[in-house]
N, C-alpha and C positions, 0 to 999 in steps of 0.2 A: 209510446209519442220520445221516437227517437231523434237521430240527427233531423236537422232538417236546411227548410234551403237560405242562402246565403242572397244579398243584392249588391247592388254597388249603388253606390252615393259618391259625392263628392266633397262635404262637408261632416258628415257620420260614416260612422260601417255599421253593419246592420244583417244579425244573424238567428236563428230559430233552432234551437236544439231541448228536446222534452220538454217542446207546450212550452217554452219559454221564447220569450223573443229578447235580443240585446241590445241594444243601442246604446253606439259610441259615438260620443262628441268627438268629431277627430280633427283638430285642428290645435295640437298643443304648444307651436308656435307661438302662439297666441292667445296661449293661453284659457283653450278651447270657447273664446267669443264668440258670440254668435252674432252672421252677418245674414244679407238677404238668401246665400243662397242657404244656409246651414236652418233657418228658419222654415223657408218652403219644403225641406227635406222632412222635416221633422211635423210638420202640419199633415203630409202625404202620408208620413208611418202612421200617425195617430188614427188618421182618419181610415187606412189601410187597414189595421187590428180590429176595427170592428167587425170586418165581415169576414175576418181570417181565423178560420175553424181551428187550423191546427195552433193556434197559441191562446192559452187562457191566462198568462201573468208577462209583462212588460218587465226588462230592469233597465235603469237609464243610467248611466254611468259616462268614465271621460276616458281620455286619452293619455299617457302617461300620470305623471305621479305630484304636481306640483297643482294641478288646479283642475277643478268640476270644469267650474264654470266662470268669467269675469266680466261677464255683460257684455251688451253690443261691440261690438270691435266700433269703436270712432272712427280707428282712421277710415273703412271701409264707407261709412254713413258719409264722414264728409268729405272723404275724394269721391264721392259721387255714384256710388256704389248704387244703379236703378235698380237693382232685383229687393230695394228697401222700399219702391216708389212703385212696385209693376201692380198691385190689387190697387191704387187712386183711381189711377188714371188723369191725375188730374193733381198740380205741386198747391192746389188750396182745400183741398180735402185731408185731412189728418188721417192718418192710420198707422196708431200704435205698435212698432214694427216688433214686438215680443207678443205681443197680442194670441196668436197661436201658438204660441214653442210650447205649452201644456197640455195634457192629454183631457185634459176636462172641458177646454174650449171649443177642443172637436169632438165633442161626445161620444170620447171613449172611456167606457166605464169598468173595461176590463183590469183589474187588480196593477199599480205601476209601482216597481221599488228603485227608488231611487241608492245608487252607492256613490259616496260621497268621497272622493280621494285625493281632495287641496282645499286648494281657493275657492271658496263658493260665495260672489257677491253680486250688490245691484240687481242686473236683469236676471242671471239667474233662480233670480226668487218665484218667476213667471213659471218655471219646470217644477223648481222644489215646492210651488204652492201648491199646485192640484196635482202631486204624486200621493197616493195612498201612504205609505211608508218610506221612511230615512234610516239607512245605515249608512257609518262613517266611518272610515279611516281613524287610528287614533289621531294622525295630524292636519285635520281635516279643519278648516275652520270661515265663519261666516263673519260677513260684515255688509255693509251699502254706503257707498262710499258719497253718494249723491248731494249733502248738506254740504261737505267738504267742495268742493265745487260750486255750490251755489246752486245746487239745483235743489227741489223738493220731491224727496221720493215719495212715491204715493200709491199706482198700480201696487210695485212690490212689497210695500210696508201691510197693504191692504190686504193683500194676497197669504203673504206670511203671519197675518193677526189673526190667522183661521187655525194655525199650527202651534204656536207659541201666545205666552198671556201678553195683556196688555204691556207692564215695565219692559218684556225681554225686547218688544221688539220698537219700542219707545227707547228704547236704551241703545240699540246696536243702530237704530237710524239715526238718532240726532248724535250719534258719536264721532259716526261719517269712516270716516280713513284713520279715526286715532285709536279704535279699538275691536278688535277679533275677540268672537265669542269661539272658545274652543271647541272640542268636539266634544273633551266633558261635557261642559258647564252646557250643551244642546243637547246631552242626555239627561240631566240633573232637571233640563226645563221642559223635557217629554215631545223637542223639537227631535230629534234622533232616536232610535228605538233600539239602538244595537250599535255599538263599537267596540271594533276591533284592530288588530295592527295591519301598518297596509298591506304587507306583503298578504295576511287573510281573506281582505275585504271581497275578491271576486269570489271565493270558496266559498263565504257567508253571505252571497247574497244570493248566489246558486242555489246553496241550501232550502232557504228560504223560497226563492220564488219557485222552486220546484215541488216542494213540499206544496204551498197553494193549488200549484198547476195541477197536480195529481187528485184534483176534486174539480165536481161535474163545473161545468161555464156559467151555467144560467145561472146556478147559485149562488155565482163568486159575486158577477155582475149586478145583481139585487144588491147582494148584501152592501157593494160597494157604494151601489147608489139611494141604499136606505140611509147608510150613516152619512153618505153628504148632506143628504134633505135635512136629515135632524140637525147636521152642523149649523142650519141654515134657517129654519125654522123656529116657531117657537116649540116645545114639548109637545104643548094638543096638537098643534096641525102637523106633527110629525106623527105621531101617531092616529091619528084623523087619516092619515092617506099610508099609516104601515104594509095595511094591505095590497096596496099594487103593488108593492116590489113579491 
């Protein structure tokens, strides 16, 4: 598996190399906040990868050094960006704008690695809560400002609770904009599996992704799905259906 194809998108960049799909959030001027266009493009990428036999692993990262993603682009949403409403057909039916940002929500079971290169907060957790491995630059930070602005953090905290201890996600959620979890602390609590200098993040992601991609895709997908099932089911339930993977 050598050099692969690239595709053109508006809010992300996409490239395939050596069995790895590189998905890069590309709105650095707004700290890679997601708008309706980005949400739609990520949904299409994750779904497209389900049947793309050239790709065995995906890496999700972001342009620039300041931010991985700072959540929803409030200016776009409040300014009437109708791409946030394109799937509802009616203003009376609520659709969570972050609902399909993550790979698992789009039924993708190929391994996805997130390479976090700066601030990751709020709606970024829709993505980070559904990837399989997170590595981070040493200057990366994690926080959720919802409560500071009078909003409940619900979906984001629920997703991240699957990845970190109760006390840690509770503290991160309740302190809002006043505390930020460092990459070092994220590594200590198991949210992040590796912390590297910022300049080495891309190489660390490439090395890990290509190592995983060197193995049979069906085995990788079955393993990912089995482990996620065990996360959600009781021990006995998971073991009872282990043969299915």
